[in-house]
Each structure stands twice: as C-alpha cells, then as structure tokens.
N, CA, C and O atoms as a GROMACS GRO file, in nm:
protein
  376
    1MET      N    1   5.112  -0.273  28.006
    1MET     CA    2   5.008  -0.309  27.890
    1MET      C    3   5.058  -0.442  27.833
    1MET      O    4   4.976  -0.530  27.806
    2LEU      N    5   5.195  -0.462  27.813
    2LEU     CA    6   5.242  -0.582  27.764
    2LEU      C    7   5.218  -0.706  27.860
    2LEU      O    8   5.198  -0.822  27.822
    3ARG      N    9   5.225  -0.662  27.984
    3ARG     CA   10   5.204  -0.778  28.082
    3ARG      C   11   5.054  -0.820  28.085
    3ARG      O   12   5.020  -0.938  28.098
    4ALA      N   13   4.968  -0.718  28.071
    4ALA     CA   14   4.819  -0.750  28.072
    4ALA      C   15   4.785  -0.828  27.940
    4ALA      O   16   4.697  -0.915  27.945
    5LEU      N   17   4.842  -0.805  27.838
    5LEU     CA   18   4.824  -0.875  27.707
    5LEU      C   19   4.896  -1.011  27.716
    5LEU      O   20   4.842  -1.102  27.653
    6LEU      N   21   4.994  -1.035  27.774
    6LEU     CA   22   5.056  -1.181  27.803
    6LEU      C   23   4.957  -1.260  27.894
    6LEU      O   24   4.923  -1.377  27.873
    7THR      N   25   4.915  -1.182  27.999
    7THR     CA   26   4.824  -1.266  28.087
    7THR      C   27   4.694  -1.314  28.027
    7THR      O   28   4.649  -1.426  28.050
    8VAL      N   29   4.636  -1.224  27.949
    8VAL     CA   30   4.504  -1.258  27.877
    8VAL      C   31   4.541  -1.378  27.776
    8VAL      O   32   4.469  -1.477  27.767
    9ALA      N   33   4.651  -1.363  27.706
    9ALA     CA   34   4.693  -1.469  27.615
    9ALA      C   35   4.724  -1.603  27.681
    9ALA      O   36   4.689  -1.712  27.637
   10GLY      N   37   4.794  -1.580  27.796
   10GLY     CA   38   4.823  -1.712  27.874
   10GLY      C   39   4.692  -1.784  27.929
   10GLY      O   40   4.677  -1.906  27.934
   11ALA      N   41   4.596  -1.683  27.972
   11ALA     CA   42   4.481  -1.750  28.026
   11ALA      C   43   4.394  -1.815  27.917
   11ALA      O   44   4.324  -1.914  27.940
   12GLY      N   45   4.401  -1.757  27.802
   12GLY     CA   46   4.340  -1.832  27.674
   12GLY      C   47   4.397  -1.952  27.645
   12GLY      O   48   4.329  -2.050  27.615
   13MET      N   49   4.522  -1.956  27.651
   13MET     CA   50   4.594  -2.095  27.619
   13MET      C   51   4.546  -2.198  27.726
   13MET      O   52   4.508  -2.311  27.695
   14VAL      N   53   4.552  -2.151  27.851
   14VAL     CA   54   4.515  -2.245  27.950
   14VAL      C   55   4.356  -2.299  27.920
   14VAL      O   56   4.326  -2.418  27.926
   15LEU      N   57   4.281  -2.215  27.892
   15LEU     CA   58   4.140  -2.257  27.858
   15LEU      C   59   4.134  -2.359  27.741
   15LEU      O   60   4.060  -2.457  27.742
   16LEU      N   61   4.213  -2.327  27.646
   16LEU     CA   62   4.211  -2.402  27.519
   16LEU      C   63   4.272  -2.558  27.552
   16LEU      O   64   4.215  -2.662  27.518
   17VAL      N   65   4.383  -2.551  27.615
   17VAL     CA   66   4.448  -2.675  27.658
   17VAL      C   67   4.351  -2.757  27.754
   17VAL      O   68   4.344  -2.880  27.749
   18GLY      N   69   4.282  -2.684  27.836
   18GLY     CA   70   4.188  -2.757  27.924
   18GLY      C   71   4.082  -2.823  27.862
   18GLY      O   72   4.041  -2.931  27.904
   19THR      N   73   4.030  -2.759  27.757
   19THR     CA   74   3.920  -2.825  27.689
   19THR      C   75   3.955  -2.923  27.577
   19THR      O   76   3.870  -2.999  27.531
   20ALA      N   77   4.084  -2.920  27.533
   20ALA     CA   78   4.120  -2.996  27.424
   20ALA      C   79   4.082  -3.153  27.442
   20ALA      O   80   4.027  -3.216  27.351
   21PRO      N   81   4.112  -3.206  27.553
   21PRO     CA   82   4.071  -3.347  27.562
   21PRO      C   83   3.912  -3.383  27.546
   21PRO      O   84   3.872  -3.486  27.493
   22SER      N   85   3.839  -3.294  27.594
   22SER     CA   86   3.696  -3.307  27.592
   22SER      C   87   3.658  -3.290  27.429
   22SER      O   88   3.565  -3.358  27.387
   23ILE      N   89   3.716  -3.217  27.352
   23ILE     CA   90   3.690  -3.194  27.210
   23ILE      C   91   3.739  -3.310  27.140
   23ILE      O   92   3.663  -3.362  27.058
   24ALA      N   93   3.853  -3.360  27.160
   24ALA     CA   94   3.912  -3.462  27.084
   24ALA      C   95   3.886  -3.591  27.111
   24ALA      O   96   3.930  -3.680  27.037
   25SER      N   97   3.806  -3.620  27.225
   25SER     CA   98   3.792  -3.755  27.271
   25SER      C   99   3.650  -3.800  27.221
   25SER      O  100   3.545  -3.770  27.277
   26ASP      N  101   3.662  -3.875  27.110
   26ASP     CA  102   3.546  -3.941  27.062
   26ASP      C  103   3.548  -4.087  27.113
   26ASP      O  104   3.649  -4.158  27.101
   27VAL      N  105   3.434  -4.129  27.170
   27VAL     CA  106   3.432  -4.271  27.241
   27VAL      C  107   3.399  -4.369  27.136
   27VAL      O  108   3.300  -4.361  27.063
   28ASN      N  109   3.490  -4.464  27.136
   28ASN     CA  110   3.467  -4.581  27.034
   28ASN      C  111   3.376  -4.690  27.115
   28ASN      O  112   3.428  -4.765  27.197
   29CYS      N  113   3.259  -4.692  27.090
   29CYS     CA  114   3.163  -4.774  27.168
   29CYS      C  115   3.189  -4.914  27.128
   29CYS      O  116   3.154  -5.002  27.208
   30GLY      N  117   3.246  -4.948  27.016
   30GLY     CA  118   3.265  -5.086  26.989
   30GLY      C  119   3.373  -5.145  27.066
   30GLY      O  120   3.364  -5.262  27.102
   31ILE      N  121   3.477  -5.073  27.094
   31ILE     CA  122   3.579  -5.118  27.184
   31ILE      C  123   3.528  -5.132  27.332
   31ILE      O  124   3.561  -5.227  27.404
   32VAL      N  125   3.444  -5.032  27.371
   32VAL     CA  126   3.381  -5.033  27.508
   32VAL      C  127   3.300  -5.166  27.521
   32VAL      O  128   3.312  -5.240  27.619
   33MET      N  129   3.220  -5.192  27.420
   33MET     CA  130   3.131  -5.301  27.429
   33MET      C  131   3.201  -5.432  27.430
   33MET      O  132   3.152  -5.530  27.486
   34LYS      N  133   3.322  -5.435  27.364
   34LYS     CA  134   3.394  -5.565  27.366
   34LYS      C  135   3.454  -5.576  27.503
   34LYS      O  136   3.467  -5.687  27.555
   35SER      N  137   3.489  -5.474  27.558
   35SER     CA  138   3.543  -5.479  27.703
   35SER      C  139   3.441  -5.524  27.788
   35SER      O  140   3.464  -5.611  27.871
   36VAL      N  141   3.315  -5.465  27.772
   36VAL     CA  142   3.219  -5.510  27.866
   36VAL      C  143   3.177  -5.654  27.851
   36VAL      O  144   3.142  -5.719  27.949
   37LYS      N  145   3.180  -5.705  27.727
   37LYS     CA  146   3.156  -5.845  27.702
   37LYS      C  147   3.264  -5.924  27.761
   37LYS      O  148   3.233  -6.038  27.797
   38MET      N  149   3.385  -5.886  27.779
   38MET     CA  150   3.488  -5.970  27.837
   38MET      C  151   3.473  -5.958  27.991
   38MET      O  152   3.545  -6.028  28.062
   39GLY      N  153   3.386  -5.874  28.045
   39GLY     CA  154   3.361  -5.878  28.185
   39GLY      C  155   3.427  -5.771  28.256
   39GLY      O  156   3.422  -5.779  28.379
   40ARG      N  157   3.489  -5.670  28.205
   40ARG     CA  158   3.555  -5.571  28.262
   40ARG      C  159   3.454  -5.475  28.330
   40ARG      O  160   3.339  -5.464  28.289
   41SER      N  161   3.500  -5.412  28.429
   41SER     CA  162   3.407  -5.305  28.495
   41SER      C  163   3.397  -5.176  28.423
   41SER      O  164   3.487  -5.149  28.343
   42ALA      N  165   3.301  -5.095  28.440
   42ALA     CA  166   3.291  -4.978  28.391
   42ALA      C  167   3.404  -4.889  28.426
   42ALA      O  168   3.453  -4.824  28.334
   43GLN      N  169   3.452  -4.878  28.547
   43GLN     CA  170   3.550  -4.806  28.603
   43GLN      C  171   3.687  -4.850  28.553
   43GLN      O  172   3.775  -4.766  28.543
   44ASP      N  173   3.710  -4.974  28.521
   44ASP     CA  174   3.826  -5.018  28.458
   44ASP      C  175   3.839  -4.990  28.309
   44ASP      O  176   3.949  -4.968  28.260
   45ILE      N  177   3.729  -4.989  28.238
   45ILE     CA  178   3.732  -4.941  28.091
   45ILE      C  179   3.752  -4.785  28.093
   45ILE      O  180   3.827  -4.728  28.014
   46ALA      N  181   3.689  -4.731  28.175
   46ALA     CA  182   3.698  -4.575  28.191
   46ALA      C  183   3.850  -4.540  28.208
   46ALA      O  184   3.905  -4.453  28.140
   47ASP      N  185   3.906  -4.607  28.295
   47ASP     CA  186   4.048  -4.573  28.325
   47ASP      C  187   4.149  -4.615  28.216
   47ASP      O  188   4.242  -4.542  28.183
   48THR      N  189   4.126  -4.731  28.164
   48THR     CA  190   4.202  -4.776  28.045
   48THR      C  191   4.197  -4.673  27.920
   48THR      O  192   4.296  -4.630  27.860
   49MET      N  193   4.072  -4.647  27.894
   49MET     CA  194   4.041  -4.561  27.767
   49MET      C  195   4.044  -4.423  27.790
   49MET      O  196   4.017  -4.344  27.700
   50MET      N  197   4.079  -4.383  27.912
   50MET     CA  198   4.075  -4.238  27.952
   50MET      C  199   3.950  -4.160  27.915
   50MET      O  200   3.956  -4.048  27.864
   51ILE      N  201   3.831  -4.224  27.944
   51ILE     CA  202   3.712  -4.162  27.932
   51ILE      C  203   3.627  -4.167  28.059
   51ILE      O  204   3.672  -4.234  28.152
   52SER      N  205   3.517  -4.110  28.071
   52SER     CA  206   3.435  -4.121  28.205
   52SER      C  207   3.358  -4.234  28.206
   52SER      O  208   3.336  -4.290  28.099
   53THR      N  209   3.309  -4.282  28.319
   53THR     CA  210   3.222  -4.383  28.338
   53THR      C  211   3.082  -4.355  28.274
   53THR      O  212   3.014  -4.443  28.222
   54SER      N  213   3.052  -4.244  28.282
   54SER     CA  214   2.909  -4.193  28.206
   54SER      C  215   2.931  -4.233  28.063
   54SER      O  216   2.835  -4.285  28.008
   55ASP      N  217   3.041  -4.217  27.995
   55ASP     CA  218   3.052  -4.244  27.856
   55ASP      C  219   3.044  -4.390  27.836
   55ASP      O  220   2.990  -4.430  27.733
   56VAL      N  221   3.094  -4.478  27.926
   56VAL     CA  222   3.088  -4.621  27.936
   56VAL      C  223   2.942  -4.662  27.935
   56VAL      O  224   2.898  -4.750  27.861
   57GLU      N  225   2.867  -4.588  28.027
   57GLU     CA  226   2.720  -4.631  28.042
   57GLU      C  227   2.645  -4.587  27.925
   57GLU      O  228   2.552  -4.656  27.882
   58LYS      N  229   2.680  -4.468  27.866
   58LYS     CA  230   2.613  -4.431  27.738
   58LYS      C  231   2.619  -4.537  27.633
   58LYS      O  232   2.520  -4.577  27.572
   59CYS      N  233   2.744  -4.581  27.614
   59CYS     CA  234   2.767  -4.698  27.518
   59CYS      C  235   2.683  -4.816  27.540
   59CYS      O  236   2.629  -4.879  27.449
   60LYS      N  237   2.674  -4.844  27.680
   60LYS     CA  238   2.588  -4.963  27.703
   60LYS      C  239   2.441  -4.936  27.680
   60LYS      O  240   2.373  -5.025  27.628
   61THR      N  241   2.390  -4.830  27.711
   61THR     CA  242   2.252  -4.781  27.674
   61THR      C  243   2.232  -4.792  27.518
   61THR      O  244   2.132  -4.845  27.468
   62GLU      N  245   2.322  -4.743  27.452
   62GLU     CA  246   2.313  -4.728  27.306
   62GLU      C  247   2.308  -4.870  27.252
   62GLU      O  248   2.224  -4.904  27.168
   63ALA      N  249   2.393  -4.947  27.299
   63ALA     CA  250   2.395  -5.098  27.250
   63ALA      C  251   2.268  -5.180  27.283
   63ALA      O  252   2.228  -5.275  27.217
   64ALA      N  253   2.213  -5.129  27.392
   64ALA     CA  254   2.093  -5.202  27.430
   64ALA      C  255   1.966  -5.157  27.350
   64ALA      O  256   1.865  -5.226  27.339
   65LYS      N  257   1.985  -5.028  27.296
   65LYS     CA  258   1.876  -4.982  27.212
   65LYS      C  259   1.894  -5.028  27.067
   65LYS      O  260   1.798  -5.033  26.991
   66ALA      N  261   2.009  -5.060  27.034
   66ALA     CA  262   2.042  -5.102  26.882
   66ALA      C  263   1.962  -5.207  26.834
   66ALA      O  264   1.961  -5.311  26.899
   67PRO      N  265   1.893  -5.199  26.729
   67PRO     CA  266   1.824  -5.308  26.681
   67PRO      C  267   1.917  -5.412  26.621
   67PRO      O  268   2.018  -5.385  26.556
   68GLY      N  269   1.869  -5.541  26.650
   68GLY     CA  270   1.955  -5.653  26.599
   68GLY      C  271   2.066  -5.695  26.685
   68GLY      O  272   2.120  -5.805  26.670
   69GLU      N  273   2.102  -5.607  26.778
   69GLU     CA  274   2.209  -5.660  26.878
   69GLU      C  275   2.150  -5.752  26.983
   69GLU      O  276   2.036  -5.737  27.028
   70GLN      N  277   2.235  -5.852  27.021
   70GLN     CA  278   2.199  -5.952  27.114
   70GLN      C  279   2.292  -5.936  27.236
   70GLN      O  280   2.406  -5.889  27.231
   71PRO      N  281   2.227  -5.983  27.354
   71PRO     CA  282   2.312  -5.968  27.482
   71PRO      C  283   2.423  -6.061  27.476
   71PRO      O  284   2.417  -6.160  27.403
   72PRO      N  285   2.533  -6.031  27.555
   72PRO     CA  286   2.642  -6.130  27.548
   72PRO      C  287   2.599  -6.272  27.584
   72PRO      O  288   2.517  -6.295  27.673
   73GLY      N  289   2.654  -6.362  27.515
   73GLY     CA  290   2.628  -6.508  27.540
   73GLY      C  291   2.520  -6.562  27.459
   73GLY      O  292   2.502  -6.684  27.454
   74ALA      N  293   2.441  -6.474  27.390
   74ALA     CA  294   2.335  -6.531  27.298
   74ALA      C  295   2.385  -6.582  27.163
   74ALA      O  296   2.471  -6.520  27.100
   75THR      N  297   2.336  -6.684  27.123
   75THR     CA  298   2.379  -6.731  26.984
   75THR      C  299   2.306  -6.666  26.881
   75THR      O  300   2.191  -6.626  26.897
   76LYS      N  301   2.379  -6.652  26.760
   76LYS     CA  302   2.306  -6.578  26.648
   76LYS      C  303   2.231  -6.696  26.573
   76LYS      O  304   2.280  -6.809  26.562
   77PRO      N  305   2.111  -6.661  26.524
   77PRO     CA  306   2.045  -6.763  26.443
   77PRO      C  307   2.121  -6.806  26.325
   77PRO      O  308   2.176  -6.730  26.245
   78GLY      N  309   2.120  -6.946  26.318
   78GLY     CA  310   2.191  -7.001  26.202
   78GLY      C  311   2.340  -7.024  26.236
   78GLY      O  312   2.409  -7.072  26.146
   79SER      N  313   2.395  -6.998  26.348
   79SER     CA  314   2.524  -7.018  26.386
   79SER      C  315   2.556  -7.168  26.441
   79SER      O  316   2.671  -7.204  26.468
   80GLU      N  317   2.441  -7.252  26.455
   80GLU     CA  318   2.459  -7.385  26.494
   80GLU      C  319   2.540  -7.457  26.391
   80GLU      O  320   2.527  -7.431  26.271
   81LYS      N  321   2.625  -7.550  26.438
   81LYS     CA  322   2.703  -7.622  26.339
   81LYS      C  323   2.611  -7.728  26.257
   81LYS      O  324   2.544  -7.815  26.312
   82MET      N  325   2.617  -7.709  26.134
   82MET     CA  326   2.542  -7.800  26.043
   82MET      C  327   2.629  -7.913  26.003
   82MET      O  328   2.750  -7.891  25.997
   83PRO      N  329   2.582  -8.036  25.974
   83PRO     CA  330   2.656  -8.145  25.931
   83PRO      C  331   2.698  -8.107  25.794
   83PRO      O  332   2.626  -8.040  25.720
   84ASP      N  333   2.826  -8.154  25.756
   84ASP     CA  334   2.887  -8.133  25.620
   84ASP      C  335   2.846  -8.237  25.535
   84ASP      O  336   2.885  -8.353  25.553
   85PRO      N  337   2.755  -8.198  25.422
   85PRO     CA  338   2.696  -8.301  25.333
   85PRO      C  339   2.808  -8.385  25.260
   85PRO      O  340   2.785  -8.501  25.225
   86ALA      N  341   2.936  -8.322  25.238
   86ALA     CA  342   3.036  -8.384  25.167
   86ALA      C  343   3.114  -8.472  25.242
   86ALA      O  344   3.192  -8.551  25.188
   87ALA      N  345   3.096  -8.463  25.376
   87ALA     CA  346   3.163  -8.564  25.466
   87ALA      C  347   3.132  -8.712  25.448
   87ALA      O  348   3.016  -8.750  25.429
   88LYS      N  349   3.230  -8.791  25.454
   88LYS     CA  350   3.196  -8.928  25.426
   88LYS      C  351   3.160  -8.999  25.571
   88LYS      O  352   3.225  -8.969  25.671
   89PRO      N  353   3.068  -9.081  25.576
   89PRO     CA  354   3.038  -9.140  25.716
   89PRO      C  355   3.138  -9.226  25.770
   89PRO      O  356   3.218  -9.279  25.693
   90ALA      N  357   3.143  -9.245  25.896
   90ALA     CA  358   3.252  -9.315  25.960
   90ALA      C  359   3.226  -9.472  25.916
   90ALA      O  360   3.113  -9.517  25.903
   91PRO      N  361   3.326  -9.535  25.899
   91PRO     CA  362   3.319  -9.684  25.862
   91PRO      C  363   3.263  -9.761  25.982
   91PRO      O  364   3.302  -9.740  26.097
   92GLU      N  365   3.172  -9.847  25.952
   92GLU     CA  366   3.108  -9.927  26.060
   92GLU      C  367   3.205 -10.042  26.113
   92GLU      O  368   3.270 -10.109  26.033
   93ALA      N  369   3.211 -10.061  26.231
   93ALA     CA  370   3.294 -10.184  26.293
   93ALA      C  371   3.209 -10.304  26.268
   93ALA      O  372   3.087 -10.307  26.283
   94HIS      N  373   3.297 -10.416  26.222
   94HIS     CA  374   3.211 -10.548  26.226
   94HIS      C  375   3.255 -10.630  26.326
   94HIS      O  376   3.201 -10.738  26.345
   0.00000   0.00000   0.00000
C-alpha cells in the first residue's frame, strides 16, 4: 500500500516538474524583437532565451500587427536632425 502511494506521489511530482517550465516561461517579446532587429535567427534567439521558435514567430507576428510600430531601419517622423537656432554661423573666410 505504501509503495503504491509513493509511486503515485512520485508520478505526480514528475508531471509537475515537467510542466513547470511551460507554466513559468512568459516570453518577453521586447527582447525577442531587439534580437530580431540585430539580425539574429529565430533558432538562435530560441536557443538563447530557452523558448521555442514558434514563440519567436508569435512575437514577430504580434509586432507586425501592432499599430505605430515600424519595420527595422525605418526612421521615425521628426527624427531628422534639425539645425540648432542658437548655434552661431561659421565665420566666413576672407
């Protein structure tokens, strides 16, 4: 009887330990997208962050659907360098 109880308890612990990583692993899509913008592959990101490649792809699709987000390399409106009105003009050479 005791042996059966221990077997059931042990099997329950194995199941809990096996599902713990999937319960505790929330994917930080911000970090994933920074890695994507740096040119890392989905497999490399997944290996580094200990997530699946499908999680990486989910972050990519969510980022593509997000309003206001721009693709990598795009400039934001108003980010062009404006001349500083307080700057003195360069002296002219005579």
